[in-house]
Every structure is written in structure tokens, then in C-alpha cells.
N, C-alpha and C positions, 0 to 999 in steps of 0.2 A: 677700209674693209667695205665691201659691197653688201648692201642689204639683200635679204633673200628674194625680195620682189625684183630687184635689179638682176640678180642671178637667174631667176626663172625666165625673165623676158629675154635677156641676152643669150642664154644657152638655147632657148627655143628658136630664136631668130638665126643663130649661128648654125643650128642643125637643120634649118629649113622646115621647121614644123609650125603648125598653126595652133591657135588657141583651141580650136576644135579638137585637134589631135590630143592635146593634153587633157582637155575636158573629158574625152572618151576614156583615157587612162584612169582618171579619177572618178568616173561615173557621175559627172556633173554636167549641168547645162553650160554652154560656152560663156554665158554672162556671169555665172558663178565663178568659173575659172578666171575670167578677166578681172574680177574683183580681187582675187588673190594676187595677181600681178600688179595691181594698182595699190595694194596694201590696204584695201577696204574690207578684206575678210582674212581671217587667220588661216594658216595652213598647219595641218597636223603632222606629227612625225610619221604616221602611217602614209599620208599623202606624199611626204618627202621620199619615203622608201619606194613607193610606186613610181614616182618620177625618176628616181635614180635607176631603178630597174629598167625603165623605158629607155633611158640613155645608156644603159649597160655600164654604169659607174656606181661607186659606193656612195652612201649618204655623205660620208666625210668628203669625198671628192666633189660632190654637188655643193656642199656648204662652203668649200674652199675655192670654188670656181671663181676666176679663171686660173688660179694657182694650181699647181700639180701637187699631189700627195703621193709619196713613195713609201711603201712599207716593206722592209726587209723581213723575210720569214723568221729570222732569228732575233728580231728586235721586239721589245715591248715599248709602246709609245704611251707616255703619260703626259697630261697637260690639261689646260683649260681651253675650252672652245667658247668664244663669245659670239652670240647671235643677237642681232638687233631686228626686232619685228615691230613695225608701227611705232618706231621711236622708243621702244622699250627694250633695254638691253638685258639679256639673260646669259649667265655664265654656267657652263656645264663642265664638270670634271670628267675627263675621259681617260680610259686605261684600255688600250687595244693590245691584245696578245695574239700572236700568230701561231 
């Protein structure tokens, strides 16, 4: 599983965006955004939502990147999402209803 810092950098580079582009989305200085990609600063769920909106994907797709997430309109998805940030693992129970 990729860390969120790896995902942020890899997705940004794949989409041809700069750290300045993402800093603008988050209303940050570029150095502050750079710290997030290096894992030297935490990223909030609100910031993840802004980044996912910038890329026109869901937060779930952002967190799962580069894996794809497919949700059928008639399905409920339940499970646990594990996220590791700065070496600290957090588990979240998810229940997505369409």
C-alpha cells in the first residue's frame, strides 16, 4: 500500500502538475505543500477533498491510487480503510451507499 505522500507526488507528476498548482488549490505556500509531499506536515481530510476535487476524482479514489475503485449504483460498500501517515497507521470503518 502506498503512503499518502507517495500518492500525492505520483499523481501530481502523472497529471503534469506542479507543487505550486497544488499549493494554490490548498491556499498554501509552495514550501508548505512540499512538506506535505515529504511527510513533514500532516494533511487534513478537507485538504484531501480539495485535492480530489482538483483531479476530479473521489477521496476514496485518491486514497486508493493507483488502484481503481468502482462503485455500482445498487451496491453498498462496507469495509475498513487503512491509511498510514508519517509511519502511523489509522483504520477507518467505511460504509458507502449510493
